[in-house]
N, C-alpha and C positions, 0 to 999 in steps of 0.2 A: 504494500500500499504505500509505502514511503517513496517508492519510484514514481508511482502515478501522481501523488502529491506534488512531488518536486516537478514533474513534467507540467502539470496544470499551472503551477506557479511560474514556470518559465515561459508559458504561453500568455499568462496574464501579464506579467512583468516585461515581456519582450526582452528577455535576457537569458542567453543560453547558460547552462550549467550541466555538470556531469551527473549521470544517473548515480545515485548513492550505493545501489546494490545491483549492478548489472547482472551478475551471476550469483544464484543462490543454490546450495546443495541442501536438499530435503529428502529424506527417506530414501537414500541411495539414487535419487534422481537429481539431474542438473537443470535448473529453471533459469532460463536466460530472458531478460527483458530488453527489448529493442524498441526504440522511437525513431520513426522516420521524419525527416530525411537524414538527420545527423548520425544515425548508427548504421548506415548502409545496409539496411533491412534486406532488401532483395538478394544481395550478394552472400550476406550471412546465412539466409534461410536456405539458399541453393547450396552452399558448403555443408551446412548441417544435414540436408537431406542426402547429399552425395556420400557423406561419412556414415550414415546409419547403417547399422549391421542387421538389426531384427524389427525395429519398430520406431514410428514416428508419431508424436502427438503434437497437436496444434491447438491453440486456443484462439479461434478467430470465427468470425461469422461466414466469411465468404472470400474464395481465392479468385482475384480478378486478374492476376498476372499470369499470361499464357506460358511464359517460361517456367515459372513455378509450378503450375498445374501440370505442364508436360512431364517435369522431372519426377513429380509425385506418381503420375501414372507409370512411367518407366520404372520407378523403384517398386511400385506395388506389383508389377509383372514379375520382377525379380524375386519377391518374397513368395 
């Protein structure tokens, strides 16, 4: 929640700042918080998908980027 609070303050104050906890380890899982455009989200998502060995979990509503959608489909076909 601190990451999102900081991001909303950044938007409100029009002043960029670093995400306080960009990577969190919880219950043997790694959780990474990315905000666009400053975190190069597309490149980081593609890199993460390419490195996945068994599963991929996303917290999002809808995938609109064709490159990301295509790589998810390709990865799915390999699993």
